[in-house]
N, C-alpha and C positions, 0 to 999 in steps of 0.2 A: 041255268045261273049264268048272267051275262058275264064275257070276257072281261079281265080288269086290265088295268095299264099300268105300267111300270117304267121307272127311270133307273137304270143299272150304270153304274160309274164303272170306268177302268181307267186307269193309266196308260196312254197310247203306246208309250215306249214298253209297257210290260205285257199288254193285251189289246189290241187295237180292233176296230170295226174289219181292216183287211185281214186281221189273222182270225177273226172269225168265219169271215167270208172263205177263208183259205184252208180253214179245219176239215178233215174228212166230213162228208155230206153237210158242210158249212154248220157241223153243229159242235158245241162245246159244254163242259159244266164249267159253271160259274163257281169256282171254289175261291177260297181263301177268306170269306167273309166274317170278321171277327168282331161283329157288334149285334149286341141282343136285339135290338129293334129291327135291324136290317136281315138278320138269321130268322127272327120271328115272322117277318112279312113272307120270306122264300119258304120257310117250314110250314105256316099255318094258312097263309092266302093264296100264294101262287097258285095256279091251276094250269093244266095241258090247254094251249091254244090263247092263252093272254099273252098281251103286245108289250113289247119292251122299247122303249129307247133307248140307244146305247150312246153314251156320254163318256167323250174323253176327256178326264178330271186334270191333267196336270200341266200340260203344255196347249195353249190357245184352248180352255176350257170349254167344249162344244158340245151339242147333241149333233151325232153325227150319222147314225143310222137309227134300221129299226131290226126286231129280232122276234122269234115268237118262242116262247115256253114250249119245251116238246117232252119234258119230263118233270114230274113233279118232285118235290124234295125228297131228298136221302141222305145220311151220313158222309160228311166233308173227310174223305178219307186223309186228306192232306194234313189232318191233325195229327196224324198218327204217326207221321214220317220224321223221325227224329233229326234227319238231317236237314230236313224242308223249312223253308222262310216259315209255313203256317203250323209248325208244330205247336200241341198245346197238352203237357202232360198231364192236363185234368180232365181231359175230354177221352174216356175208356171205351172201347168198342162196343162193349156191353150198354153202354149209356151214352152215347154220343153228344156232346154239346154242340157242335157245329154241324151245318147240313147245306149243301148247294142242290140248284136245278141245272137241267139241261136247256140250252137255248141254241136256237137254228137262225141263221142270217136269214133276214128276209129282204132288207135294201140298204142304201148307202142313199143320204138324202140327196137333194140335188148341189144342196150346196150345206156346209156346216152352218149351226146357229149359236153363234157366241154366246157367252153368259152376258155380256156387256150387252147385248144387241137384245137378249128376252127379258132383260129389267128393265126396257123401254115400252115394253107391251102390255097396254092394259088390261087385255085379258088373262093375263097371265099373274097378276099382282098376288093371287092366293097362293101360287105353285110351289109346293113344299123345297125346292130346289132353291127358290129365291127368298126363302127366310133366312134373315140373318143368322148366321153360325150353323146353319145346315150341312153336315157332313157325311150324313148318311151314304154309303153306296148303292143302297138298294132302298127307291122310295114309290110311294103310290103317286100316279098321275090321274086326274080326271079325264074322262072320257072327252069333254069340250077340249081342256088342254092338249090333250093329244091331237084334236083337230086342227086346234089352232098354229101349233108347230110344225105339222106336216103340210099344212097351206101355205104357212111362212116360208118353208124350205123352198117350195115353189116359186116364191118371187124373188125379186132382186132386193137386195138389203137396203134398210132405209136410211 
């Protein structure tokens, strides 16, 4: 099965590409996803060796780096921490509602790719990220879109 491509959003002030890079072995679990569609992508479709575009979502929304899925989905333990931000009393340990994957830092892009710039790239017209109202924190990216983005990061802004 060919590897798939994904875009995963994180608020830079919560968990940035630099935080992933400085994690032990450059690897961290992607926890706290509380949207069913995003969860389903992680739980049902993400596989080891899939490629991830790392996206900073709140301050200067931009694609900033790449990562690789290194562990397939497993229960998100943050749902069981009663004092935690992602606690969900409706997610019992014997039938978890929420899942996460582990990702490993691959690279920082030569330059960030701001959302505003991406909107002007004809080859990205159908990209999930650019659809009106799209807020999913985990979303698929086509191989062609991935290639366009990586090549674009190597060029000067338009």
